[in-house]
C-alpha positions in Angstrom: 227.7 141.3 71.1 226.3 140.1 74.4 225.8 136.5 73.6 228.7 134.1 73.4 229.7 132.5 70.1 227.8 129.3 69.4 224.6 130.4 71.3 221.3 129.9 69.4 220.3 133.5 68.9 217.9 133.9 66.0 215.4 132.0 63.9 213.3 132.6 60.9 210.7 131.1 58.7 211.1 130.6 54.9 207.6 130.5 53.3 206.0 130.7 49.9 202.8 132.4 51.2 203.6 135.0 53.8 200.0 136.0 54.4 198.8 132.4 55.0 201.8 131.6 57.2 201.2 134.8 59.3 197.6 133.8 59.8 198.5 130.3 60.9 201.1 131.3 63.4 199.1 134.2 64.7 196.2 131.8 65.2 198.4 129.2 66.9 200.8 131.3 69.0 199.3 134.8 69.0 202.2 136.2 67.1 202.3 139.6 65.5 204.2 140.4 62.3 206.0 143.7 61.5 206.9 144.5 57.9 210.5 145.9 57.7 209.8 147.4 54.3 210.9 147.1 50.7 214.6 147.9 51.6 214.7 144.5 53.4 212.5 142.5 51.0 209.5 142.9 53.3 211.1 140.7 55.9 208.7 140.3 58.8 209.7 140.7 62.5 207.8 138.3 64.7 206.8 139.2 68.3 204.8 137.5 71.1 203.2 140.0 73.5 205.8 142.5 72.5 208.8 140.1 73.0 211.0 139.4 70.0 210.6 135.9 68.6 212.3 135.8 65.2 211.5 136.6 61.6 209.7 135.4 58.4 210.3 136.0 54.7 208.8 135.0 51.4 211.3 132.8 49.5 209.2 132.3 46.4 211.5 132.0 43.4 214.6 131.4 45.5 216.6 128.2 45.0 218.8 125.8 46.9 222.4 125.2 45.8 221.3 122.3 43.7 218.8 124.5 41.8 215.6 123.1 43.5 213.1 125.6 44.9 213.8 126.7 48.4 211.4 124.7 50.6 209.3 126.1 53.4 211.4 125.7 56.6 212.5 127.1 59.9 216.1 128.2 60.1 218.4 128.4 63.1 221.1 131.1 63.6 224.1 130.8 66.0 225.8 133.9 67.4 229.4 134.6 66.3 231.9 137.2 67.3 233.5 137.6 63.9 231.4 136.4 60.9 234.2 136.4 58.4 236.6 134.4 60.6 234.0 131.9 61.7 232.9 131.4 58.1 236.5 130.8 57.1 236.7 128.2 59.9 233.5 126.6 58.8 234.7 126.1 55.2 238.1 124.9 56.5 236.2 122.2 58.4 234.0 121.0 55.6 231.1 123.5 55.3 229.7 124.8 52.1 228.6 128.5 52.0 225.1 128.9 50.7 224.4 132.5 51.7 227.4 134.8 51.4 228.0 137.3 54.3 225.6 140.3 54.1 224.8 143.3 56.2 221.3 143.5 57.6 221.1 147.3 58.0 222.4 148.3 61.5 221.0 145.1 63.0 224.0 142.8 62.2 225.6 140.6 59.6 224.6 137.0 58.6 225.7 134.1 56.4 224.5 130.5 56.0 226.2 127.3 55.4 225.7 123.6 55.0 227.8 122.2 57.8 230.2 119.3 57.5 227.3 116.9 57.8 225.1 118.7 55.2 222.8 120.4 57.8 221.7 124.0 57.1 222.9 126.5 59.8 223.2 130.3 59.8 225.5 132.6 61.7 224.7 136.0 63.1 227.1 138.7 64.1 225.1 141.2 66.1 225.3 144.9 65.9 222.1 146.6 67.2 220.1 143.3 67.3 221.4 140.5 69.6 218.6 138.1 68.8 215.3 136.8 70.0 214.2 137.3 73.6 214.7 134.4 76.0 211.3 134.4 77.7 210.6 130.7 78.0 206.9 131.4 77.7 204.3 129.8 75.5 204.6 131.1 72.0 208.4 131.6 72.3 211.3 129.3 71.2 212.3 127.1 74.2 214.9 124.7 72.7 217.0 124.1 69.6 218.7 120.9 68.5 220.6 119.2 65.6 219.5 115.7 64.8 222.2 113.9 62.8 223.4 110.5 61.7 227.0 111.8 61.8 227.3 112.7 65.5 231.0 112.6 65.8 231.5 114.8 62.7 228.9 117.3 63.9 230.6 117.4 67.3 233.9 118.1 65.8 232.5 120.8 63.4 230.7 122.9 66.0 233.4 122.6 68.5 236.0 123.9 66.0 233.9 126.5 64.3 231.7 128.1 67.1 233.5 126.9 70.3 230.7 124.5 71.3 231.1 123.1 74.8 229.4 119.8 74.3 228.4 118.0 77.5 227.1 114.5 77.3 223.7 113.7 78.8 223.2 110.3 80.4 225.8 107.6 80.2 228.5 108.8 77.7 229.5 105.2 77.2 226.0 104.2 76.0 226.1 104.4 72.2 222.5 103.5 71.9 221.3 107.1 72.5 223.9 109.8 72.4 222.9 113.3 73.2 225.0 116.3 74.2 224.1 119.9 75.1 226.0 123.1 74.3 226.9 123.9 77.8 226.0 122.2 81.1 222.6 122.3 82.9 220.6 125.5 82.7 223.3 127.3 80.7 222.8 124.9 77.7 221.5 126.7 74.5 221.0 123.8 72.2 221.4 120.0 71.8 223.1 117.5 69.5 221.4 114.2 69.1 222.6 111.0 67.4 219.5 110.2 65.3 220.8 107.0 63.8 218.0 104.4 64.1 215.6 107.2 65.2 214.8 108.8 61.9 215.8 108.6 58.2 218.8 110.7 57.2 216.6 113.0 55.0 214.6 114.0 58.1 217.6 115.1 60.1 218.8 118.7 60.6 218.3 121.6 62.9 214.9 122.0 64.6 213.2 124.4 66.9 210.9 123.8 69.8 208.1 126.4 70.7 206.5 126.5 74.0 202.8 125.8 74.4 200.4 125.6 77.4 199.1 122.1 76.4 200.5 119.9 73.8 197.2 118.1 73.0 195.3 121.3 72.8 198.0 122.8 70.5 197.9 119.8 68.2 194.1 120.2 67.9 194.5 123.9 67.1 197.3 123.2 64.5 194.9 120.8 62.7 192.1 123.4 62.8 194.4 125.9 61.2 195.4 123.6 58.4 198.7 122.2 59.9 199.4 118.5 60.6 200.8 116.3 63.3 203.9 114.3 62.3 204.9 112.6 65.5 203.7 112.4 69.1 202.7 113.9 71.4 205.1 112.0 73.8 205.9 112.6 77.4 209.4 113.5 78.5 211.1 115.0 81.6 211.3 118.3 79.6 207.6 118.5 78.6 205.0 116.9 76.4 206.4 117.1 72.9 205.1 116.7 69.3 206.5 117.2 65.9 204.2 119.2 63.6 204.1 121.1 60.3 202.4 124.3 59.2 200.1 124.2 56.1 203.0 124.6 53.7 205.0 121.8 55.3 207.6 123.7 57.4 208.2 121.5 60.4 208.7 122.4 64.1 208.3 121.0 67.5 205.9 122.0 70.3 206.7 121.5 74.0 204.4 121.9 76.9 206.9 122.3 79.7 204.2 122.3 82.4 203.4 118.8 81.3 206.8 117.4 82.0 206.9 113.8 83.4 209.7 112.7 85.7 211.8 109.7 84.6 210.7 106.5 86.3 
C-alpha cells in the first residue's frame, strides 16, 4: 500500500445500461473501457489516454439494504491499511456494512458502508492495484467531497475510522459555511462540506469532480449526449464548476480548473 489511509483512491460507476454509459462517457471524456471478464462480473476498467481512471459495472437486479433497486451512481473509495480493522472501527462508530469484505483477485480487497451520517462510502485495501492515477488532466478525477447536514458527526467518523486530518478552510468560527479538507493545502485529497441550507438532505453524500477544458463546452456536450445540467456552471477560485447527470441519472461534477477566478 503506497497511499495513506483515508486518501481517496478509487471510484466506480453503477449503471443499468453499461453499453449506453460507456458511449456517453467515451463521448464526453474520451474514456476507454476494458472488460475484466466473466470472473469479475464483466467489471469495466476505465482509462483516459492510457491512465487509470476508475471502473464501471452493471448493477441491474442488485438492491439497496432497504430492498429498492440499486440506483445509477458514482461511488468513492478511501484507501485503508487493514480492511477488517477499519471496517470494525466503522461499525463501532455507527456505520452499517452494505457490502461485506471481498477479494478482487490480486488487485485488493473492498467493502462498503453507510457511514454514521448515512452516506455511502467504500474502502479499498490495495494489493497489486493502488487506485486511479492522479494526473489532474481533463477527463480525470480532480476532487472528491462529502456534502452533509451532519458535519460534526461526519468529522468525528472519518477522523476515528480512517485517520482523517481535517483542516478548516476559511474562518473556522464562521458557522455559515463550514468546509474542511483531508490534509492541508496541496496535500488534501478530499473535502467535507456542511451542506445545511445549501441543498436538501436527500441530495447530500459523496461526490466526484472530473476535470474538463471548458465548463460551458462540456455542459453543451453533456446535453448532446443525453445528459443534463443540474446546477451551474459557477465560477470559483478552483475552477468553473457544474453539477450534471448522465442519461441514467448518475450525478457528478465537472470542473474547468483553467477557468478559475480569484476571490475578490
